[in-house]
C-alpha positions in Angstrom: -6.1 188.7 23.9 -4.2 186.4 21.6 -0.9 187.8 22.9 -2.1 187.0 26.5 -2.9 183.4 25.7 0.5 183.0 24.1 2.3 184.2 27.3 0.2 181.8 29.5 0.9 178.8 27.3 4.7 179.6 27.4 4.6 179.8 31.2 2.8 176.4 31.5 5.4 174.8 29.2 8.3 176.1 31.4 6.6 174.8 34.5 6.1 171.4 33.0 9.8 171.2 31.9 11.0 172.3 35.3 8.9 169.6 37.1 10.0 166.9 34.8 13.7 167.8 35.3 13.3 167.8 39.1 11.7 164.3 39.0 14.6 163.0 36.9 17.1 164.3 39.4 15.1 162.8 42.3 14.9 159.5 40.4 18.7 159.4 39.7 19.4 160.2 43.4 17.2 157.3 44.5 19.0 154.9 42.1 22.4 156.0 43.5 21.2 155.5 47.0 19.9 152.0 46.2 23.1 151.0 44.6 25.0 152.1 47.7 22.6 150.3 50.0 22.9 147.1 48.0 26.7 147.2 48.2 26.7 147.8 51.9 24.4 144.8 52.5 26.7 142.7 50.3 29.7 143.6 52.5 27.9 142.6 55.8 26.5 139.3 54.5 29.5 136.9 54.1 28.9 133.3 53.0 27.8 130.5 55.3 26.7 132.8 58.1 30.2 134.3 58.3 31.1 137.8 59.4 33.5 140.6 58.7 36.9 139.9 60.3 37.4 143.6 60.9 39.9 144.2 58.1 37.4 143.9 55.3 38.0 140.2 54.7 35.3 137.6 55.0 35.3 134.9 57.7 33.4 131.7 57.2 32.9 129.7 60.4 34.4 126.3 60.5 33.1 124.5 63.5 34.8 121.7 65.5 33.5 118.3 66.4 31.6 118.2 69.7 33.4 119.9 72.6 32.2 118.9 76.1 32.4 120.3 79.6 31.0 118.5 82.6 27.5 120.0 82.0 27.1 120.9 78.3 28.4 120.5 74.8 28.8 122.6 71.7 30.7 123.2 68.5 33.2 126.0 68.4 35.0 127.9 65.7 38.6 129.0 66.0 37.3 132.6 66.3 35.6 131.6 69.5 32.0 131.5 68.2 30.0 128.6 69.6 26.9 126.9 68.1 24.5 124.2 69.2 25.2 124.9 72.9 23.1 122.5 75.0 23.0 120.6 78.2 24.0 116.9 78.1 21.3 114.4 77.6 22.4 111.3 79.5 21.3 107.7 79.1 23.1 105.0 81.0 25.8 107.6 81.9 26.5 108.6 78.3 25.3 111.7 76.5 23.2 110.6 73.5 24.3 113.6 71.5 28.0 114.1 72.0 29.0 110.8 73.6 30.5 112.4 76.7 30.3 110.5 80.0 28.4 111.7 83.0 30.9 112.8 85.7 31.0 111.2 89.1 30.3 113.4 92.1 31.3 112.9 95.7 35.1 112.8 95.6 37.3 114.5 98.2 39.5 117.5 97.1 42.0 119.9 98.4 42.9 123.3 97.1 46.4 123.8 95.6 48.3 126.4 93.7 47.3 129.3 96.0 43.7 128.2 95.9 43.3 128.3 92.1 43.1 124.6 91.5 41.9 121.3 93.1 43.7 118.1 93.7 41.5 115.0 94.0 42.6 113.2 97.2 40.1 110.4 97.9 37.1 108.4 96.9 34.8 110.3 99.3 31.2 109.2 99.2 31.5 107.6 95.7 30.2 104.0 95.4 30.2 103.6 91.7 32.4 101.1 89.9 32.9 103.4 87.0 34.7 106.6 87.8 34.4 109.6 85.5 36.7 112.3 87.1 35.3 115.8 86.6 37.1 118.6 84.8 36.3 121.1 87.6 34.7 121.6 91.0 33.0 124.8 92.2 34.3 126.6 89.1 38.0 125.7 89.6 39.9 123.1 87.5 40.8 119.7 88.9 44.4 119.4 87.8 45.8 116.5 89.9 45.0 113.1 91.3 46.9 112.9 94.6 49.1 110.1 95.8 47.2 107.1 97.3 43.9 108.7 96.2 42.3 105.3 95.3 44.8 103.0 97.0 43.6 99.5 97.5 40.0 100.2 96.2 38.8 96.8 95.0 35.5 98.2 93.8 36.6 100.3 90.8 36.4 98.7 87.3 36.8 101.6 85.0 38.4 105.1 85.2 38.0 108.0 82.8 40.3 110.8 83.8 39.1 114.4 83.5 40.5 116.6 80.7 42.1 119.2 83.1 44.2 116.6 85.0 47.9 117.0 84.3 49.4 114.7 87.0 48.5 111.3 88.4 50.3 110.9 91.7 52.4 108.1 93.2 50.4 105.0 94.1 47.2 106.7 93.1 45.5 103.5 92.0 47.9 100.9 93.6 46.2 97.6 94.3 43.0 98.5 92.6 42.7 94.8 91.7 39.3 95.0 89.9 40.3 97.9 87.6 40.1 96.8 84.0 40.1 99.9 81.9 41.8 103.4 82.1 41.4 106.3 79.7 44.1 108.9 80.0 43.5 112.2 78.1 45.9 114.5 76.3 46.1 116.9 79.3 48.0 114.4 81.5 51.7 115.3 81.4 53.0 113.3 84.3 52.4 109.7 85.5 54.2 109.3 88.8 55.9 106.1 90.2 53.6 103.1 90.7 50.5 105.1 89.7 48.6 101.9 88.5 50.9 99.3 89.9 49.4 95.9 91.0 46.2 96.5 89.2 46.1 92.8 88.2 42.9 93.0 86.1 44.0 96.0 84.1 44.2 95.1 80.4 42.8 98.1 78.6 44.8 101.3 78.8 43.9 104.1 76.4 46.6 106.8 76.7 46.9 110.0 74.6 50.2 111.5 73.5 50.4 114.1 76.2 52.5 112.2 78.8 56.1 113.5 78.9 57.2 112.4 82.4 56.7 108.7 82.9 57.5 107.4 86.3 59.0 104.1 87.4 56.8 101.0 87.5 53.6 102.9 86.5 51.9 99.8 85.1 54.0 97.1 86.8 52.2 93.8 87.7 49.2 94.6 85.6 47.4 92.5 83.0 48.8 94.6 80.2 51.9 92.5 79.9 49.9 89.5 79.0 48.1 91.2 76.1 49.7 89.6 73.0 48.1 92.1 70.7 50.2 94.9 72.2 53.5 93.2 71.5 55.3 94.0 68.2 58.7 92.4 67.3 59.5 91.8 71.0 58.4 95.3 72.1 55.4 96.1 74.2 53.6 99.3 73.1 50.8 100.9 75.1 49.6 103.6 72.8 52.8 105.3 71.7 54.8 104.4 74.7 57.3 101.6 74.9 56.6 99.8 78.1 58.7 96.6 78.0 60.7 94.3 75.8 61.6 90.7 75.5 65.1 90.3 77.0 66.3 88.0 74.2 66.3 90.8 71.6 69.3 90.4 69.2 71.3 92.5 66.9 70.0 96.0 66.0 66.4 96.9 67.1 64.2 99.6 65.5 61.5 101.3 67.6 58.5 102.0 65.4 57.7 105.5 64.1 55.1 107.3 66.3 56.5 106.1 69.6 56.8 109.0 72.0 58.6 107.8 75.1 60.9 104.9 76.1 59.6 104.3 79.7 61.8 103.4 82.7 63.5 100.0 82.5 61.9 99.2 79.1 65.1 97.7 77.6 66.9 97.0 80.8 69.3 94.0 80.6 68.7 93.3 76.9 72.1 91.6 76.9 72.2 90.4 73.3 71.0 93.7 71.7 73.8 95.4 69.8 72.1 98.5 68.4 69.0 100.6 68.9 67.4 102.9 66.3 64.9 105.5 67.8 62.3 107.3 65.6 62.1 111.1 65.1 58.8 111.0 66.9 60.5 110.0 70.2 60.8 112.9 72.8 62.1 111.1 75.9 64.3 108.3 77.0 63.4 107.7 80.7 65.4 106.6 83.7 67.2 103.2 83.4 65.7 102.7 79.9 68.8 100.9 78.6 70.5 100.1 81.8 72.9 97.2 81.7 72.6 96.5 77.9 76.1 95.2 78.1 76.5 94.5 74.3 74.9 97.7 73.0 77.3 99.4 70.7 75.4 101.8 68.5 72.6 104.2 69.4 70.7 106.3 66.9 68.6 108.9 68.8 66.6 110.2 65.9 65.9 113.9 65.6 63.3 114.5 68.3 64.6 113.4 71.7 64.5 116.2 74.3 65.6 114.4 77.4 67.7 111.4 78.4 66.8 110.2 81.9 68.9 109.3 85.0 71.0 106.1 84.6 69.4 105.6 81.2 72.5 104.0 79.6 74.4 103.1 82.7 76.7 100.1 82.3 76.4 100.0 78.5 80.0 99.2 78.4 80.4 98.6 74.7 79.2 102.0 73.5 82.2 103.8 71.8 80.6 106.9 70.3 77.5 109.0 71.0 76.1 111.7 68.7 73.3 113.6 70.4 70.6 115.2 68.3 70.1 119.0 68.1 66.7 118.5 69.8 68.3 117.3 73.1 67.9 119.7 76.0 68.9 117.6 79.1 71.1 114.7 80.0 70.1 113.1 83.3 72.1 112.1 86.4 74.6 109.2 85.9 73.2 108.7 82.4 76.4 107.2 81.0 78.2 105.9 84.1 79.9 102.6 83.5 80.2 103.1 79.7 83.9 102.4 80.0 84.6 102.3 76.3 82.9 105.6 75.4 85.5 107.7 73.7 83.7 110.3 71.6 80.7 112.5 72.4 79.1 115.1 70.0 76.8 117.7 71.7 73.8 119.0 69.9 72.8 122.7 69.5 70.0 122.7 72.1 71.6 121.0 75.1 71.2 123.1 78.3 71.7 120.8 81.2 74.4 118.1 81.9 73.3 116.7 85.2 75.3 115.3 88.1 77.6 112.4 87.2 76.4 112.2 83.6 79.8 111.1 82.3 81.5 110.2 85.5 84.5 108.0 85.3 84.8 107.7 81.5 88.5 107.0 81.4 88.8 106.9 77.6 87.0 110.2 76.8 89.7 112.6 75.5 87.8 115.7 74.5 84.4 117.3 74.7 83.0 120.4 72.9 80.1 121.7 74.9 78.7 123.7 71.9 76.9 127.0 72.4 73.8 126.2 74.5 75.0 124.3 77.7 74.1 126.4 80.7 74.9 124.1 83.6 77.4 121.3 84.3 76.2 119.2 87.3 78.2 117.9 90.3 80.7 115.3 89.2 79.6 115.4 85.6 83.1 114.6 84.3 84.6 113.3 87.6 87.8 111.3 87.0 87.6 111.4 83.3 91.4 110.9 83.5 92.1 111.0 79.7 90.1 114.2 79.2 92.6 116.7 77.8 90.4 119.3 76.0 87.1 120.9 77.0 85.5 123.7 74.9 83.2 125.5 77.2 79.8 126.8 76.0 79.1 130.4 75.3 76.1 130.3 77.5 77.6 128.4 80.5 76.5 129.8 83.8 77.5 127.3 86.5 80.0 124.5 87.0 79.0 122.1 89.8 81.0 120.6 92.6 83.7 118.2 91.6 82.6 118.5 88.0 86.1 117.9 86.7 87.9 116.6 89.8 90.7 114.2 89.0 90.9 115.1 85.3 94.7 114.8 85.3 95.2 115.5 81.7 93.1 118.6 81.4 95.7 121.4 81.0 93.7 124.5 80.1 90.4 126.1 81.0 89.2 129.0 79.0 85.8 130.2 80.2 83.5 132.5 78.2 81.9 135.7 79.4 78.6 134.8 81.2 80.0 132.2 83.6 78.8 133.1 87.1 79.9 130.3 89.4 82.6 127.7 89.7 81.6 125.4 92.6 83.6 123.7 95.4 86.3 121.3 94.2 85.2 121.8 90.6 88.7 121.3 89.2 90.4 119.9 92.2 93.4 117.6 91.5 93.2 118.3 87.7 96.2 118.9 85.5 95.3 122.6 84.7 98.2 124.9 84.0 96.4 128.0 82.6 93.1 129.4 83.6 91.2 132.3 82.0 88.3 133.6 84.1 85.7 136.0 82.8 84.7 139.3 84.5 81.1 138.0 84.8 82.3 135.5 87.5 80.8 136.1 90.9 81.7 133.0 92.9 84.5 130.6 93.2 83.9 127.7 95.6 86.1 126.4 98.3 89.0 124.2 97.0 87.8 124.8 93.4 91.4 124.6 92.1 93.1 122.9 95.0 96.0 120.5 94.3 96.3 121.9 90.7 100.0 122.0 91.2 100.9 122.9 87.7 99.0 126.2 87.6 101.3 128.9 86.3 98.9 131.5 84.9 95.5 132.8 86.0 93.9 135.7 84.1 90.8 137.4 85.4 88.7 139.7 83.2 87.5 141.8 86.2 89.3 144.2 88.5 91.5 143.6 91.5 88.6 144.7 93.8 86.4 142.1 92.2 89.0 139.4 92.7 89.4 140.3 96.4 85.7 140.0 96.9 85.9 136.3 96.0 88.2 135.6 98.9 89.7 132.7 97.0 93.3 131.8 97.9 93.7 128.1 97.5 96.8 128.1 95.3 99.3 126.8 97.9 100.1 123.7 96.0 101.1 125.6 92.9 103.9 128.1 92.1 101.4 130.8 91.1 102.4 134.2 92.5 99.9 136.6 91.1 96.4 136.9 89.4 96.4 139.0 86.3 93.4 141.3 86.5 92.1 144.0 84.1 93.6 146.8 86.2 96.8 145.1 87.4 98.2 142.2 89.4 96.7 140.8 92.5 99.8 139.5 94.4 99.2 136.3 96.3 100.5 136.2 99.9 
């Protein structure tokens, strides 16, 4: 009996030990699981309501100021997340929450751009004095205000242009004689000729920095010119746009940093100004900007100008040297016509277009290096530059326009780079060229391109005889040339 009790007691002790060990294992397993869950939750809960960026990094939302559409407003993060989305709450035409203005309805529109956008074309049924032009109509953006859209409307006093508008057409607000205030947003890139001309009461123009194409006489005959607070050192600034100048400016003039555009005619006929210093912030010199500045000698373009407009320095007869910045991409038509003392031109690294007549008739210009970026030389660009003896053509040149070098009597050699496609009609007519090297990429030579180049003695073509025959060019009668040297032999001239 005693032995039996001993065996039972031993079995009970073993069972107790086994149960206790199992509980410990279970407890440890639960602890491990809890640690894992805690870690997972920590990964999903980033600070400030953020979220996982997908690569394990945390993203904390940084929301913008109020963003408004025609109907609602919200804050938005750069990741696209929106918060506080709500309909506008207007009082007296202004949202009490975001400050956005209630848009005007009832305008007339027409579809443009294959039916994807609207152009505002007229006042329609609108009677309001304050116009808030919408961003969209029927789900499509309103991108333009058409020409004559509000012409001769004497009822309008204020205009707030919608933030999808990129162009205000010619004469859009011409003779809106009661118009006092205009707000032009960043989206507007082009203000066409006479857009706000003859708005005699217009004194308040708030214009963002988006405008790159500034037409002629956009604000002519408005009240802006009488606002003494807008004039600084003889220069009229409207926002960051130079609109006009006093014509008695003397010596060297500096345009203030921040200015974006010199508008058409701004410095026209400043006859006592001898120098102009433009800021790095400037992106455009518009048409006729410095026309007839007859004593202007020195021009510092800064490092930001991208375009120089048509006739912009026409008749600035005392300029001797021009150094274009590397930012410059285009020189407009007849830009330097009449600059009769201009002798030296330095081309920047970004210039692509030299427009028609840009340097026409510069009789003292002796050489020009077109750098690496110029793609097209316009009609008559160097017409009758009679002292021009050396031209280094660009590596990227594709086309030479009609009469581009006509009458350049001292130009003896033309070495064109691979990539040139077209030499237009009369391009080198009556020039002094004696040797011509043409690339195999050439596909067209215009009529009379080398006519009356009596000194031509050598023409080499990088292509084949068959390619040359395809040109059908044979105007060498005035020279003693007998053959074209092609890559596979000579093409004998008849």
